[in-house]
N, C-alpha and C positions, 0 to 999 in steps of 0.2 A: 018205454019201460027202463031202458038203459040210462036215459037222462035222469029219470026219477031216482034210480038206484044210486047214481053218482052224487045227486044232491044229498041223499040220506048219508052217503059215505062221507061227504065233506062235512055235513053237520055233526056226524059222529066223531070225526077227527077233531073238529073244533072243540066239542064238548070235552074230549079227552085232553086236549092241550090246556084248556082253561082249568080242568080238574087237576092236572099235573102241576100247573103253575100255582094253583091254590094250595096244593099239598106242600109245595116248596116254601110257601110263606105262612103256613099254618102256625108255626111256632112264634113268629113275629106277631101275628094276629092275636094269639093267646096272651102275649105280653101286654098288648094294647087293651085287651079285655080286662086283665087284672088291674092295671094301673088306672084305667078310667072307671073301674067298678061298674061296667055295664057289658052285658053279653052281646048286644048288637051295637057295634061301633061303625059309624058311617064312614067307612074307609075302603078304598080299593088299593091293594098292594100288588106291586109288580117288580120282579127282579130283572135288572138289565146289567149283567155282569160286564165289567170292563177289564182292561189289562193293567190299569194304573192304580191310582190311589182310591180310597173309599169315597163314595159320593152318594148324594140323595137329591131328589127333586120332589117338590110338592106343589099342589094347586088345589083349589076348591071349585068344583063344577057341579051344579045342580044339587048343592047341599052335601056332596060327598068329597071327602079328602082323598085326593089321588096321590099316592106315594110311589115313587120309583127309587130303587137303590141298588147298589152293587152287591149287597148281601142283606141278610135279615137284620143284622145289627144296624146297618145304615138306614134301613126302613124305620127301625125303632128310634134312631137318632133323629131322622127327619120328622117323625111324629112329634117328638119332644121339642124340637126346634119350632115347629108350628105352634104347639101349645104355649111355649114361653113367649114367642114373638107376638102372639095375640092375647097374652096376659090371661091364660086359662089355668094357671096353677103351676105346681112344682112337685117333684117326687124326690124326697130325701130320706135319710135314715130316721129322722125324728118325726116324719109325717108325710102325708100325701093329700094335697088339696086340689088335684086335677079334677076339673068339672067341665065336661063338654056340654055346651048349651044345645037346646033342641035344634037351633039353626046355626050351623058353623059359620064363623066369620069368613067373609070372602077373602080369597088369596089368589092373586095371579101367579103364574109359574115362577117358582124360586128354585134355583139349582145351587147347591153347595158342594164343592169338592174339597176334601181334606188335603192339606199339604203333605199328608203322610199315608203310607200304604197300610199301616196298622196302628192300633192304639193299645198300649200296654198298661197293666194294672197289677198291684200288690207287691209286697216285699215278703221275703221268706219269713220275717219276724211277725208279719200280720197274722200268720197262723198261730202265733203264741199270744200276742197282745190283744187280739180281737176274736179270732175264730176257732179256738181249740175245741170248744164244746158245742158249736152250732149244730142245730138239727136241720132237716131238709126244709122246713117252713122258712127258717131264717135264710138259708142258702138261696132258696127260690126268690126271695125278696132282693137279695144282693145281685143275683144274675139279672133280674129285671132292671135293677139300678144300673148295672153295667151296660145293658143293651140300650137303655134310654140315653145314657151318657156317651155312647159311641165306643165303648170298650170291646175290642175283639181279640185281645191277646192277654189273657189273665194267667197268672201262676195257678196250677191245680195240683196241690201237693198232698191232698187227703189220701190216706191209705198206704203211704210210703212204707211204714213199719210193717204192715201186714204182708206186703210182697217181700220185703227184706227178710222177714222171719221165715217165710217159705223157702227162700233161696238158701238161707243159712242152715235150716234144718236138713235140707237135702245134702248139704256139705258136711253134716255130722255134728253140728252144735245141738245141745239139748234145749228143750223149751225153756228150762229154768235159766240156762246161760244166756239165752237170747233176751228173754223178757226182763231179767234183772239188769241188763245193760240199758234197756230203754228207760227214759225218764218219764215223768208225768206229762200228760198231754199238752199243758201250757208251755212246757219247756222243750218240746220236740224240735222247734226250729234250730235251736242252738246245738242240740245233739246232732242234727242233720249236717250242720256246718262244722262239726268237730270241736265245738267249744266246751261242752259240758257232758257230764255223765252222772248217774246216780241220784238225781233230784226227784223226789216224790214218785219213784217207780215202785214196783214193776208195772208193766202193762200186762194184759191178759187176753185170752182168746175172745172174750166178749167184746173187748175194745176193737180188736182187729176185724171181727165179723161186722160190727156196726160201721166201721170206717169203710170197709169194702162196699157195703150196700149203699152208703152215702155217696161215695165217689162215683159209683155207677150212675146215680141220679144226676150228680153235678156234671159229669162229662157228657152224658146223654143230652142234657139241656144245652150245654155250651155248644156242642157239635150241631145240634138241631138248629141253633141260631147262626151257625157258620163261624163260630169263634175258633181260634187257634190256640188251644190250651197248651201251656208249657208244663210238662210233667217232670217229676224228679228222676235224676239219674243217680249213679253210685259215685260218690266223691272220694271214697277211700277210708272212711271211718268205720272201725269194727270193734267188737268186744275183744278184750285181752284174751278171752277164752280160746281164741283161734290158735293160740300157742300150744294148746293141748293136742290139736290135730296136726299142726305144722310146727314142730319144735324148733326148726331152723328159720322160721319166718322172722324177718326183720320188721319189728313194729316200733314206731316212734310215738312216744307219749307227747301229746300236744298240751299246750298251756294257754289259758285265756283269762284275762281280767284279774290275774294274781291269785285267784282262789279256785279255779276250775280246770278240769283236764279231760282228755279223751285219748283215744289211740288211733293211729293212722298207719296205713301201708302205702308205700310209694307206687305210682303207676308203673314203675320199672319192675315191680314184683309180679310174677306170673299170676298170683292169686287175684291181683287187682282186676286184670282183664277178665279172668274167669268169673268173678262176682259181677262185674259190670255187664258183661254179655248175658249172663244168666238172669240178672235182674230185669233188664229191658225185655228179654224174651218172656219172662214170667209176667211182667207188667202188661205187655201187649196180648198175651194169652188171656188175661183177665179183662182188660179194658179196651182192647183193639189198638190199632196202630196209632202212634203219636209222631208228630213231625218235629217236635222240639223237646230237648231234654236239658234240664238245668243241672250243671255239675260245678260246684264251688269247693275248692280244696284249701283255700288260703284265707278265709275270712278273718280279718283282724289278727292275723298270726304271722310270725316270722316265716321265712321260706328257707328250705334246706339247700340253698345254692351258695357257691363260693362268692367272694367279695366282688364288687363292681370292678369292671376292667379286666377281670380274669376270664379268658376265653371259655374256661370250663363252666363258668356261670351260665353263659348263653347257650352252650351246647346242652347242658343239663336241662335248662328251661325249655328249649326246643324239643328235647326228647320227652319231657313230661307232657307237653301239649300234644305231641304226636301220639303218644300212647293213650292219653285220655280219649282223644277223638277216635283213634283206631278201635278202642274197646266199644265205643258207641256204634261205629260203622259196622262192626262185625255182626251186631244184633239187628241193626236197621240201617241199610246203606243210604237211605234218603234222609235220615234224621240230621237235625242241626244242633250243634253243641251251643248251649246258652250259658253265659257266665256273668255273674253280678260284677259291677264295677265300682262298688263303694271304696275298695282299696285303692283305686286309681287316683283318687283325690286325698283320701285319708292317710294313705301310706305311700305317698309318692316317693319318699326317701328310699323305699324298697323297690317300688314298681316304677323305675325310671323308663325312659323311652326304649332303651335297648333291651331291658329285661322283659317287658310286656311284649315287645316286638318278637323276641325270640320264642316266647311261650306260644304265640299264635302263628308262627311262621310256617309251620308244616300242616296247617289246617286250611282246606280250600276256602276261599273267600265266602262262597255262598253256603258253607256248612258251619259258619260261626256267627253268633249273635251276641254282641257285647251290650250289657245293660249299663248305660252311663247314668247311674241311679240318682246322683245328687248334684245337679248343676246349681241349685240354690245354695248349697254349701260352698262350692267353688266361688260363687259370686259374693256371698254375704257373710260367710263365716271364716273360711280359710283365706279368702281374698287372693286366690291363686288363679293362674291361667286355666281357662276351661279345658276340659280333657280333649275335646276334639281338635283344639289348637295344639295343645302340648303333644298329643300322640299323632298329630298330622293326619287327621281323618281316620284314625284307628286302622291304619295299614290296609285300607280298602275293605275291611271286614264290615259286615252288616252291624249297625248299632242303633240304639234306642236313646233318644233324648228324654231324660226323666228328672223329676224332682222328688225330694222326700219332704212332704209337707208336715210330717209328724214323726216324733221319736217316742216310742213306748206307749202311744195312746194318750199322751198328756192332753189335758183339757185346756190349758192356758192358751190365750190368744197370741198369735204371732204370725209374721209373714209379710213380705213386701208385696202387696197385691198387684202393683203395677208390673213387677217382675214376673209374677205368675201369669199375668195376662199376656205379656209381650216378650218374655225372655227367649222363647223358642225362635223368634224371628231372626235373632243373631245367628243361630245355628243354620237356619235355612239359607241365609245370605252369605255364609262363610265360604271362602275358597277351599277350606279344609272340611267341608261338610261330609266329604267322602260318600259312603254308602249308607246315608241316614234313612232308615226305613220305618221308624215308628216314633210316636210321641207317647209319653207315659207319666205315670205317677206311682211312687213306691212308698206309701206311708207305712210306718211300722205298726200304727194302730189307727183305726177309723172310728166313725161315730163321734166326731168332734169338728169344730171349725168348719161347719158345713158351707159357709160362704166361699171359703177358699177352694173346696173341691168342685163346687159348681163352676167357679171361675176357671180353674185349670182345665176341666173337661171341655168347657166352651172354647177356651183358647186353642186347644189342640185341633179344632176344626176351622181355625181362622188363619189366613195368610196375610192379614193386615193388622195394623196397630189398633188396639182397643182402648177406648176412653173408659177408665175404671169407674169414674163417678157416674157416667151415663149408664154403664152396665149395672152399678149398684142400685140405681133408680129402678131399672127394669126388674132386677132381682127382687127388690122390696115389694114392687107391685104384684109380682107373681106369688111371693111368699105371704104377704100380709093383706093384699087387696088394694093397697094404695101406698104412696110414699110421701107423707106429709112433711112439711118443712122441718119440724122438730126431729124427725127420723133422719132426714138427710144431713141435718146438723150433727147428729150422732155419728154418722159415717165419716163426716169431714174430720171430726176430732179423732176418731179411731184410726183414720188414715195418717194422721200426724203422729200417732203413738204406736200401738201394738200392730196395726196393719200397715205401718209404714217402716217398720224395723224388723230385723230377723234375729230370733233367739233360738239357738239350737236345742235347748232344753228348757222350755218355759215352766218354771215351778215357783210357787210361793215358798217363803222360808219355813212356814209351818208344815210343809210337806216333807221336810227333812227331819232327821232325828234331832230333837231339841238340843241346843247348845253348840251345834256345829256351824250353822249358817245364819248370819244376821240379815243379809240382803238376798231376797229371792232374785230370780233372773227375769221375771216379767217386767215389761217396760211400764212401770207405775209412774205416771207423770200427771201434771195438771190436765193436759189434754185427754189423757186416758179417763180420768174421773169425770171430766166434762162430757165426754162421749157417752159414758154409761148413764150419767144423770139425764142427758138429753134423750137417751133411748127410753128411760122410764117415763120421762115427761111426755112422750108421744102416746102414752096409754089412753088418753081421753079419746083420741081419734082412732086408735087401733084395738080398743078393748074387746071388740067382737071377733077378732081374728084368733083362732086357736093356735096358729103358728106363732103369732106375736106373744101369746101367753106362754108358750113353750120357751121361746127365746128370752122372755122376761125372767123366767126362773133362772136361766143361765147367766144373764147379764147382771142380775141382782147378786147372784152368788159370786161373780167375779168382783163386784164392788165390795161386798162384805169381806171377801178373801183378801183383798188389798188392804183394807182397813185392819184386818186381823194381823196382817204382816207388820204393819206399823206398831200395833199394840204389843206384839212380842218384843219388839226392840225397846219400846218404852218400859215394859216390865223389866227387861234385862237391865236397863239403865237405872231403874229404881233400886234393884237389888245391888247393883254395883256401888251406888251412892249410899246405900244403907237404909233406905226408906221402905221397909217391908210392908207397912200399912198401905202406902200408895200402890205398891206392887200387887197386894191382894185385891185392892179395888179394881185395878186395871185387869187383873185376871178374871174377875167376874164379868167385865165387859167383853173380854176376849171369848169367854165361854158363850155369852149371849149371841155374838156374831157367828161363831162356829155352829151353834145349834140352829141359828137362823138360816144359814146356808143349808144345813142338813134338812131342815123342814121344807124349804121351798124347792130344793132339788128332788124331794120325794114325789113331786108332781110332774117331773120331767119324764118323758117316755123312755129315754135311754140312759141318763146319767144317774144310775142307781146300782148299788152293790147287790141288792136282792135279785135284780134281773140277771146280773152277771153270774151269780152263784147258782141261780135256778137252771141255767143252761148246763152247768156241771152236774147238778143233781139229776136232771132228766137223762143225762148220758149214762148214768149208772144203772146196773141191773141187780146189784146186791147192796146190802147195807154197808159192807166193807168198802166197796167201790165208791159209794156215795160219799163216805167220809174222806177217802183218798182224793177224789176229784174236787170236792169242795175245798179241802185244804190246799190243793194245788192251785185252784182258782184264786184263793185269797193270797197265796204266796206271790204269784207273779205280779200282782198289782200293789204289793207292799214291799217286803224285804227282798224279793226276787229269788235269791237262793240262800246261801249263807248271807247274812245282812250286808248289802252293798249300800246304795245311797238313795233308796226309795225312787228308783228310776222311773216307774210308770206314772206316778204323780197324777192320779185321777181326782177330779173334783166331783165326787159322787155322794149322793145321799147314802148314809150307812157307813161310808168310809170316812167322811169328814167328822161325823158325830161320834163314831165308835172308835176308829183307829187313830186318826190324827189328834182329835181332842183328848181321847183317852190317854194317849202317850204324853201329851203336854201336861196333863193333870198329874200324871205320875212323876214327870220331871220336876214340876213345881213343888210337889210333896218333898222330894229330895232336897231341893234348895232350902225349904223351910226347916227341915230337920238337920241340915248340915251334912247329910250323907248323900252321896251320889246314887241316884236311882239306877237300878239294874234294868236299863231299857232293853237290852238285848233279850233278856229272859221274858220281859213283858211282851215284846214283839213276837217272840217264838210262841208264847202261849196264845196270843191273839190269833195267829195263823193256824195253829194246830188244834185249838180247842173251841174257838168262838163259833157259835152257830146261831146266835140270836141278834137281831138287829131291831132297833127302835122302830115301831110302827107309828107314823104320824097320821093324825086325823086330816083327811083331805077336804074337809068342809071349812074352807076359809077363803077369803078374797085375796087372790094373788096380787092384784094391783095395789090394794090397800096395804097388804103386808109389805110389799116392796117399798112403797113410799115411806112407811113408818120405819122400816129398818134403815133405809138410807138417811132419813131424818135423824135417827139415833146416832149415826156415825159421822155427822157433818163436822163435829168439833175435833175429830181425830186427824192430825196432820203430822207429816214428818218434819215440818218446820219446828215442832215442839221438842224434837230430839236434840239433846246437847251433843250426842255422839253421832251426828249425821254426817259421816265421812263417806264419800263415794267408793273409796277403795278399802273400807273397813270390812274385815272378814270375821271379826269376832271380838269377844271380851275375855278377860281373865281375872282371876282373883286368887290371892294366896293368904293363908293364915300366917301368923308370926312364926318365923323360923321353920318354914315348911317347904315342901317341894311337891310338884304335880306334873303329870303327863297331860299335855293339852293336845287336842285334835281339832283342826279347822278345815272346812271344805273351801276350796278356791274354785270358782267357776272356771270351766275350761277356757272361756274367752279371755280370761285374765292371764293365762299362761304366756301368751305372746307378749314379749317385751318385759316380762317379770324379771326384776333385777334383785329383789330382796324383800324383806318384811321388816316392819318397825314395831316394837312394843313400846307403847307410851304409858307411863304410870300416871293415873289421874287421881289416885287416892293412896295415902300412906307414904312413908318415907323409907329410906334404907336402900341397900344394894340389892338389885335383882340380877340374876345371872341365868343364862341358858347353857346347859351342858350337853345338849344333843339336839340335832335337827334332821328330819327326814322329809323329803318331798316326793310324793308318789303321783304318777299319772296313769290312770286306768289300771291300777294295781301294781305298776312297776316302779321301782325306785329310780328316780332320775337325778337325785342329788341327796347327799347326806354329809353330815359333818358332826364330829364329836368335840369340836373346839369349844373351849369355855369362853363365853363372851359376857362381860359385865356392863351394867347400865351406866350411863353418864348423865347425871342430873335428871333421872327419871325416864330417860329414853335409851332404848337398846336397839341398835341397828344390826340386822343380820343380812349378810350378803349371800345371794344365791347364784351359783354358776351353773346355768341350765344349758345342756347341749343344744346346738343348733338343730332346727327341723323337728324338735319334739312337739308332738301334737297330743291332744287328749279328746276323747269322745265324751265319756261320761262325767269327767271332772277330775280334780286333783285334791289330794289330802296332804295337809301340812301337819307334821307331828313335832312337838317341842317338849323338851324336858326343861322345866323352869323352876327356879329356887329363889326363895327370899331369905336373906341371911339375918335380917333384924325385924323391922316392923311388918305388920300385915299390909298388903298392898293390893291394888286393883287397877286395871287399865284396859286398853284396847290393842288390837293387832291390825296393822294397816299394810296393804301390799304396796310395794314401791316399784314403779315402772322405770325402765331404763332412761326414758326421756326426762324423768323427774330427778334422777339420781345425779 
């Protein structure tokens, strides 16, 4: 009897152990159910926690996929690795074609250990450029994407304002004072970083309640999967209304981008620690304990420290860091302070080795996590020493190797794929790797360039060099079902052009305000066109693949967008030379290509303005909110705030045909009438009033349409441009005895080595003079002159004396006052590099 009872006891214990194990892996199993679209997934999951890096093992026995992993995310990653290795599909933003066969392909035991303890994801700006109005259904898809791609350390910033509002109300601010300070949802990231205020606000209790409910679902799911979410802390930015309660409070007005501002209190103010501690306690009261808090006080801004070399600078920096960390510690003694590192490369003239070292010197090594966001910028744009070398392992603080594959959610293709596959190996092998704990990616906007994200997330789980072309073949088979020769030919050409070069802001020239930019920044070359043509030519073999048809929409749009760019330059040339009849003919072709883009992108699952705006509409609970949110959604993807430079540059159906084409048509009307079009008013009206987008008939053959549109554009070539100068930034024209203020955008990449500009007169005679010149970078004047300079035989050379170490993120603007003393004249403006001068 005793033996029998013991047997039942052992069996009971085993059942409970298996049940407990199953409960621990339930969330991973539910991910696999959703992505495989089947309730019964032939898989056995087992957690085997280790003390080191993330890992997974898989094998197939008796038709069942056996998965072991260090956590639920590793289990999901192991499943996805098995799926892709055995060519069973892919899960991305634009689609999911994972299909498990009745009998799983055999697999002997495979073990993969990540070179990293954690895998990081998101940028503060992603919450503005992509996710401001997402609902839970879209968030659930994204968390599934994270789990499959091995991400376990995402930023989780939803609900920040709701908690902040509670804290500030308890301190005496009124609901009106608080919510009028808050900006529209799409602009919240920049308010959180102290860059902006007053755009498309106020917020309201409905918004706060919805965000709190949403964040509960997000954090619950992340934690159930074993993720380590990084939550927001208090960085010091407050409404000016706090002066009502604290009349003696010292508030500094912050400035950003030349047109925006906010208000900040120093960590040395007692109120800073009071708000910080209260915020974290209120956050954890609502959402539970958090291990990581993001606090960024100096994003793209000057710092209030004395000059370099002054001991007071380093003492002040150390005191700042100490007080920020202490305010976090008082609320949660176990929490880690997380800080973005964009400024480490972008503003190294401010954040030298000694200054950053001082800032973090009084924070325990294991209580600080530095996000080295932009290694790709160090390597391919700034061409500077990578941060872990410059800062010598980040002073033994924990740090994250990361790249920024996208700025603003731009759709243009760019990125050195070989670097994204293998760049992290340099950090892993460096003697200055220090306490490298994570691999990550920090895109400002997602749902673009999917090949790049698939590659980066695969690379983060690899400790050996990857062959990109072999990887692309496997990628293509999973995505399209096969990789025919014509498709691989397309990849080869793209690797020589857009996916073999790095552009920090890939934009077509028609995505800027007309008249400012002649050359876009996308690497439009013969190889680029051949790559896109080869992709379309693969349609005969790939026509039955839904993923291929999706990508065909995008690739055709890229092709037409590039031809449209050439057309704008040809049109400008005809106006300059006086042939308005030819200019009008080319305008009709330009409109055909723009509408062609708009039509084919209407069939894409994500690249559509109506989809973007619908998220905003659904987030509203009243008609007034709907109008506010829709306006805010349109603003962020066009003029941004007060008109800047069309930063977000989306190639979306509805945006191409309504906003970009509409603005160019308005511009051309002005050229024909001889009166400058008021594009600023047109833009503002489109953002604030437009609620109707063209609905395209979906009943057409995508392949046939793509082939016809590409055939129509074959004769358009930049070789036909008389004004085809690589450094040309614009054209100008003057009536007889007239003057004009000119504005030209200079790509940020051209700032390095810029020594001057040259105005060449191509039409007309007489003296041309410049009476004023201003050069701005990111809204700040970096050079100005009021000297009067006269042309010499139709050429006018202007020297620029640019301070050393000046950088620009968004771009530069050149402003000229030009005058013609006799005949009407027209010409071009060319940048002059120091090496050429």
